[in-house]
N, C-alpha and C positions, 0 to 999 in steps of 0.2 A: 642462798635461796631467796627468791622473791617473797615478800610478805604482803603485798597488796594485790597479788595475782589472782587469788580467788574472788576478790571483790570486782576486779576488771572483768574476768571470764563469766562470773555469775550474771553481770549485767547483759552480756551477749546471750548467755544461756536462757535468759527469760524473755529474750526477743525472739520473734517468730519470722521465718522465712516466707516467701510467697506461697509455699506449699503447706504452710502451717506448722511445719517442723521446727524444733528449737534451732536457733542460729549457731549454737555451739554445745557440745557435750563435754562435760568435765569428768575426768577419771582420777580418782584419789586412792591408789592402791596402798594397802597396809603391809603386804609382804611380797616376796618374789613371785609366788603363784598368781596373786592378784595382778601384779604388774604384767606378767606374761599374758594372762588371759584378757586383761583390759586392752593391751596392745593389739591383740588379735581383733578384739571388738572394735577398736578404733579404725583398724585397717579395712574393716568390713562396714563401716558406717559412712553414709553419704553426707558430706559436709564437714564443717570445721569441728576439731576435737582438741582438747588440751589435757595433758597428763601431768600431775604434780607428784613427783617421786621424792624419796628422801635418802640421805646418804648413810645413816648408821646401820650397822648389821643388826637384824632383828630376827626373832624366831619365826619359823614358818607357822601360819595359822591355818592354812587351807590345804585340803587334799588336791592332788593333781587333777582330779575329775570335777572339781567344784565349778559350777556354772554361774557366770556373771552376766548381767544384762544392764543396758543403758537405763540410768535412773533407779537403780536398785540399791538394796542394803542387805546386810547380814545380821541376824540376831544371834550373837555369839554366845551370850550367857543370859540366863532367865533368873531375875530376882523379883523382889516385891516392895522394896523400900524406896529406892531411887533408880531412875533409868539414866545411863550415860550414853550420849551419842558422841562418837568420835570418828575421825578419818586419818588415813596415813599413819605417821609415826605416833600420833596421839592415841591410837588404839592400844599401842603397847604401854604407854604411860598409864592409861586407864586400867589395864590388866594389873599393872604393879600396884596401883592404888587400891584396886579391889582386894588384893590379898591382905592388905593392912585393914581394910574396911571389914572384911570377914572376921578378923580377930576382935573387932569391936561389936560383932553380932549383927552387922548390916548386910542385908541381901541385896545385891545390885545387878541390874540388867545391864548388858553392854550391846550397843548397836554400832556396827561399822557402816557408815554411809560412804560408799566407795564410788558413787556417781551422782553428779548433778546435771540438769535439774531432776529432782525426784519425780517419779511417776505419781499419779494421784493415788493409786493403790498403796504404794510404798509410804507415801506421806500419812495416809489414814492409819496404816498399820503401826507406824512409828508412834503416832499420837496415842493410839490405843495402848501401846506398851507403856508410854508414859502414864496414861490414865490408870493403868493396872498397878503402877508403882506409886500409889498415893498422890498421883497427879504431879509428881516431881521428876523434871527432866532437865539434865545438865549437859550442855554441849561443850566439847573441848576442841580447840583449834590452835595451831602453832602459826597463826597469821593474823593480819589486821582484820578489823571487822568487815563484814560484807560477804561472808562465805556461808558455811553450813548453818552456823548459828541463826543468821538472818533468815534463812529458808525455813527452819524449824519454828522460829519464833513468829514469822509471818503466818505460817500454816496454823499454829496454835491460836493465834489472835483471831483467825477467821473461822475457827471451829467453835462448837459449843460445849467442849469438854471441860473448860476451866482449868487447863493445865498450867502450872507454873514452870516457865522455861527460863533457865539462867544460862549464861555463857561465860566461859573462860577463853579469852582471846588475848592476842598480843596488844597491849595498850601503851607501850613505850618502846623506843628504839633499843633493840638488844645490843649487847657488847660481846666481844669474842670471849670464848671460854675454852678450856681444855677438853671438856666432855660435853655431849649433848645434855646430860643431866645437870651439869653446872650452868649451861646456857638457859635451860628452861627455868631453873630456880631463880636466876637473876631477873627473869621477866614474870615471876610468880605463876609459872605453869608447871612446876615440878610435881612430882608424886605427893609430896607433903601438902602442896597447895590444893591438889585435887581432893585428897582425903578430908582436908579441912572444909572444903566447899560442900562436899557430899554430906558430911556430918552436920553442917549448918542448915542445909535444905531439909534434911530428915528432922532435925530438932524443931525447925519452924512449921513443920507439917503436923506436929503432934497437937 
């Protein structure tokens, strides 16, 4: 899988065509339903589109009649202590981490950003969710910097909400491993790393 792809296509996504539309739409499905629906959306979108899929088998998150739109997101879980923003495979990593965090007594919101660039409405709503979670927002990505984390951080910096945005992204060259879980742990993006990061954000917010 490419690891600098989101940074490359995000640069295009924030460029504008002559008609004012985004130069590229990015699709980041987390399950088979999202992949199917977003493929349909791409086929009916004028201009360049890019989809980033993943290889591991994952549980189905969405019903067959779920509606997806360019620049949209899904608020999968509602919590009050920390908000996690993820996309693609990292949505499932976040869900596993949330199970352990619940055992620690932490209530976590989960947001699936399945398309970039986010619409202004989607951006504002995501920031509001973060604001409602003690102003703590953690973004998870299995790629190098330049993707969803940068989008959310830039939006938070331009807002007046004072939200603390932290990001877990790939910061070193990964090595081969037997399972996705082992590969993520080697680059400090495993479930245990997410749990520790959320706990740290929560502790610092008190």
